KOLPAZA-342034 format. One record per residue (C-alpha): x, y, z; residue in one letter; residue number from 1. Coordinates in nm, 3 decimals, decimal comma. Each point is the difference from the previous one (the first is absolute). Example, Ala and Ser with C-alpha at 12.3 -4.5 7.8 and 13.67 -1.06 7.14 Angstrom:
       x       y       z dofi vose
   1,230  -0,450   0,780    a    1
   0,137   0,344  -0,066    s    2
***
This chain:
       x       y       z dofi vose
   6,168  -4,417   8,547    x    1
  -0,192   0,071  -0,252    x    2
  -0,278  -0,216   0,122    x    3
  -0,042   0,173   0,259    x    4
  -0,036   0,306  -0,170    x    5
  -0,246  -0,103  -0,204    x    6
  -0,189  -0,124   0,226    x    7
   0,000   0,342   0,195    x    8
  -0,084   0,150  -0,352    x    9
  -0,313  -0,209  -0,059    x   10
  -0,129   0,012   0,349    x   11
  -0,008   0,377  -0,029    x   12
  -0,157   0,039  -0,304    x   13
  -0,418   0,097  -0,088    x   14
  -0,081  -0,372  -0,058    x   15
  -0,325  -0,018  -0,271    x   16
  -0,178  -0,277  -0,181    x   17
  -0,173   0,094  -0,333    x   18
  -0,324  -0,271  -0,132    x   19
  -0,059   0,191  -0,332    x   20
  -0,189  -0,196  -0,244    x   21
   0,184   0,349  -0,262    x   22
   0,288  -0,101  -0,094    x   23
   0,139   0,184  -0,134    x   24
  -0,088   0,302   0,206    x   25
   0,093  -0,291   0,290    x   26
   0,340  -0,028  -0,140    x   27
   0,092   0,337  -0,106    x   28
  -0,116   0,124   0,414    x   29
   0,225  -0,278   0,127    x   30
   0,259   0,142  -0,204    x   31
   0,000   0,365   0,103    x   32
  -0,072  -0,165   0,348    x   33
   0,329  -0,200  -0,011    x   34
   0,167   0,343  -0,059    x   35
  -0,073   0,159   0,256    x   36
   0,310  -0,098   0,288    x   37
  -0,221  -0,020   0,268    x   38
  -0,297  -0,278  -0,147    x   39
   0,002  -0,330  -0,100    x   40
  -0,258  -0,195  -0,167    x   41
   0,005  -0,326   0,195    x   42
  -0,256  -0,168  -0,204    x   43
  -0,183   0,083  -0,342    x   44
  -0,318  -0,146  -0,193    x   45
  -0,256  -0,065  -0,178    x   46
  -0,175  -0,329   0,120    x   47
  -0,230   0,017   0,332    x   48
  -0,015  -0,357   0,033    x   49
   0,143  -0,019   0,399    x   50
   0,147   0,380  -0,021    x   51
  -0,103   0,056   0,319    x   52
   0,228  -0,246   0,076    x   53
   0,321   0,090  -0,183    x   54
  -0,062   0,356   0,120    x   55
  -0,018  -0,090   0,377    x   56
   0,337  -0,222  -0,068    x   57
   0,190   0,308  -0,119    x   58
  -0,137   0,243   0,302    x   59
  -0,030   0,281  -0,203    x   60
  -0,060   0,370   0,151    x   61
  -0,220   0,082  -0,315    x   62
  -0,229  -0,193  -0,190    x   63
  -0,089   0,150  -0,392    x   64
  -0,355  -0,204  -0,074    x   65
  -0,137   0,031  -0,343    x   66
  -0,358   0,067   0,096    x   67
  -0,125  -0,077  -0,305    x   68
   0,132  -0,336   0,023    x   69
  -0,272  -0,271  -0,220    x   70
  -0,296  -0,086   0,244    x   71
   0,107   0,217   0,279    x   72
   0,310  -0,238   0,144    x   73
   0,183   0,333   0,155    x   74
  -0,262   0,016   0,235    x   75
   0,008  -0,348   0,100    x   76
   0,407  -0,011  -0,005    x   77
  -0,034   0,341   0,180    x   78
  -0,219  -0,139   0,294    x   79
   0,204  -0,293   0,062    x   80
   0,323   0,246  -0,017    x   81
  -0,216   0,221   0,242    x   82
  -0,002  -0,340   0,260    x   83
   0,322  -0,144  -0,060    x   84
   0,249   0,347  -0,065    x   85
  -0,149   0,248   0,207    x   86
   0,204   0,250  -0,006    x   87
   0,026   0,024  -0,386    x   88
  -0,113   0,317  -0,153    x   89
  -0,213  -0,107  -0,274    x   90
  -0,005   0,222  -0,344    x   91
  -0,248  -0,051  -0,246    x   92
   0,080   0,103  -0,346    x   93
  -0,305   0,086  -0,210    x   94
  -0,086   0,100  -0,389    x   95
  -0,426   0,072   0,035    x   96
  -0,063   0,021   0,396    x   97
  -0,371  -0,111   0,007    x   98
  -0,179   0,091   0,311    x   99
  -0,027  -0,371   0,118    x  100
   0,405  -0,040  -0,052    x  101
   0,098   0,307   0,177    x  102
  -0,262  -0,151   0,247    x  103
   0,142  -0,321   0,071    x  104
   0,314   0,156   0,018    x  105
  -0,059   0,191   0,227    x  106
  -0,142  -0,320   0,223    x  107
   0,312  -0,083  -0,009    x  108
   0,188   0,308   0,179    x  109
   0,151   0,040  -0,316    x  110
   0,289   0,207   0,053    x  111
  -0,067   0,183  -0,321    x  112
  -0,144  -0,017  -0,359    x  113
   0,191   0,119  -0,305    x  114
  -0,102   0,010  -0,344    x  115
   0,253  -0,090  -0,246    x  116
  -0,028   0,300  -0,201    x  117
   0,201   0,162   0,293    x  118
   0,441   0,001  -0,119    x  119
   0,176  -0,197   0,136    x  120
   0,183   0,169   0,217    x  121
  -0,254   0,121   0,124    x  122
  -0,159  -0,291   0,039    x  123
   0,371  -0,125   0,211    x  124
  -0,062   0,320   0,210    x  125
  -0,331  -0,170   0,093    x  126
   0,169  -0,315   0,123    x  127
   0,186   0,235   0,240    x  128
  -0,204   0,153   0,135    x  129
  -0,207  -0,326   0,024    x  130
   0,314  -0,158   0,182    x  131
  -0,039   0,257   0,278    x  132
  -0,360  -0,055   0,093    x  133
  -0,147   0,255  -0,231    x  134
  -0,305  -0,067  -0,209    x  135
   0,038   0,123  -0,349    x  136
  -0,290   0,051  -0,278    x  137
  -0,005   0,065  -0,355    x  138
  -0,190   0,342  -0,018    x  139
  -0,278  -0,071  -0,218    x  140
  -0,063  -0,314   0,263    x  141
   0,126   0,239   0,353    x  142
  -0,322   0,255  -0,179    x  143
  -0,259  -0,305   0,049    x  144
   0,069  -0,088   0,387    x  145
   0,012   0,158   0,327    x  146
   0,124  -0,137   0,340    x  147
  -0,204  -0,073   0,299    x  148
   0,152   0,156   0,317    x  149
  -0,146  -0,254   0,240    x  150
   0,077  -0,322  -0,221    x  151
   0,317   0,126  -0,092    x  152
  -0,048  -0,185  -0,368    x  153
  -0,049   0,180  -0,313    x  154
  -0,320  -0,062  -0,158    x  155
  -0,181   0,067  -0,353    x  156
  -0,199   0,343   0,027    x  157
  -0,265  -0,167  -0,207    x  158
  -0,145  -0,346   0,141    x  159
   0,075  -0,264  -0,275    x  160
  -0,294  -0,273  -0,046    x  161
   0,223  -0,249   0,222    x  162
  -0,028   0,205   0,279    x  163
  -0,270  -0,233   0,172    x  164
   0,285  -0,281   0,024    x  165
   0,286  -0,094   0,214    x  166
   0,311  -0,054  -0,069    x  167
  -0,005  -0,365   0,069    x  168
  -0,285  -0,007  -0,243    x  169
   0,148   0,186  -0,291    x  170
   0,282  -0,240   0,070    x  171
  -0,215  -0,333  -0,054    x  172
  -0,222   0,179  -0,282    x  173
   0,295   0,054  -0,202    x  174
   0,134  -0,399   0,036    x  175
  -0,385  -0,084  -0,077    x  176
  -0,026   0,241  -0,312    x  177
   0,333  -0,248  -0,138    x  178
  -0,227  -0,324   0,013    x  179
   0,204  -0,101   0,369    x  180
  -0,278  -0,256   0,176    x  181
  -0,065   0,123   0,320    x  182
   0,177  -0,285   0,122    x  183
   0,322   0,089  -0,141    x  184
  -0,086   0,366   0,118    x  185
   0,029  -0,169   0,344    x  186
   0,265  -0,165  -0,079    x  187
   0,184   0,338  -0,052    x  188
  -0,087   0,226   0,277    x  189
   0,012  -0,315   0,243    x  190
  -0,360   0,021   0,120    x  191
  -0,280  -0,261  -0,024    x  192
  -0,191  -0,037  -0,337    x  193
  -0,310   0,067   0,219    x  194
   0,183   0,369   0,069    x  195
   0,017   0,086  -0,355    x  196
  -0,335  -0,154  -0,053    x  197
  -0,177   0,227   0,204    x  198
   0,218   0,273  -0,109    x  199
  -0,088  -0,016  -0,393    x  200
  -0,344   0,023   0,139    x  201
   0,062   0,283   0,147    x  202
   0,160   0,182  -0,244    x  203
  -0,318  -0,142  -0,299    x  204
  -0,224   0,166   0,281    x  205
   0,163   0,313   0,019    x  206
   0,037   0,013  -0,401    x  207
  -0,291  -0,154  -0,069    x  208
   0,105  -0,221  -0,262    x  209
  -0,138  -0,363   0,057    x  210
   0,272  -0,224  -0,159    x  211
   0,376  -0,048  -0,052    x  212
  -0,042   0,093  -0,381    x  213
  -0,166   0,357   0,098    x  214
   0,259   0,026   0,281    x  215
   0,316  -0,059  -0,264    x  216
  -0,176   0,267  -0,288    x  217
  -0,011   0,249   0,313    x  218
   0,315  -0,008   0,146    x  219
   0,129   0,030  -0,392    x  220
  -0,228   0,278  -0,050    x  221
   0,098   0,171   0,318    x  222
   0,387  -0,029  -0,099    x  223
   0,059  -0,230   0,260    x  224
   0,164  -0,270  -0,206    x  225
   0,122   0,072  -0,392    x  226
  -0,073  -0,302  -0,237    x  227
***
């Protein structure tokens, strides 16, 4: 009977997963969330390696992602979660909130972008609101975005430099800028190397760069990846 009651309690809890390299902050957030009677942190890590697969296994309702993970990996994880765990709410935490960072999060139809400077109680409120389907943004971020009624999506008021790239091209650019080969990217995205090579040429043409080194420099300069 005890086990049945425990299972029932867990099943009705709001399940949260956290991917955050700022471990002092993450540990404080986990501790605070675990003191909420109806919230259960089912997974927490600083390691983005295989993070999407691990998160999917735990089937969280809300996933909190450190938007400033090195090399833009938060957005790779988020992209994979949108493919495999479409019902999960994605919340990004950020300190700097560059236009490129916000644009990438909004392209992934983020359910929220919150500042680390928010009090923990406000972050918990944001998690609860996102879980109910509400979009939540910190005030400074909300002032920089608009809602497109026709597309039913948020977007930056001022177009970022990466506006000319498609969502898929942004994903490919992040991989290439980190040093992945065309063959490696093709394997990860389950497409042919020729397809990735064609996309690479389109990306370079749109950005006006001529080789992979300049492509990587562009990605770093515009904040698509961090060293």
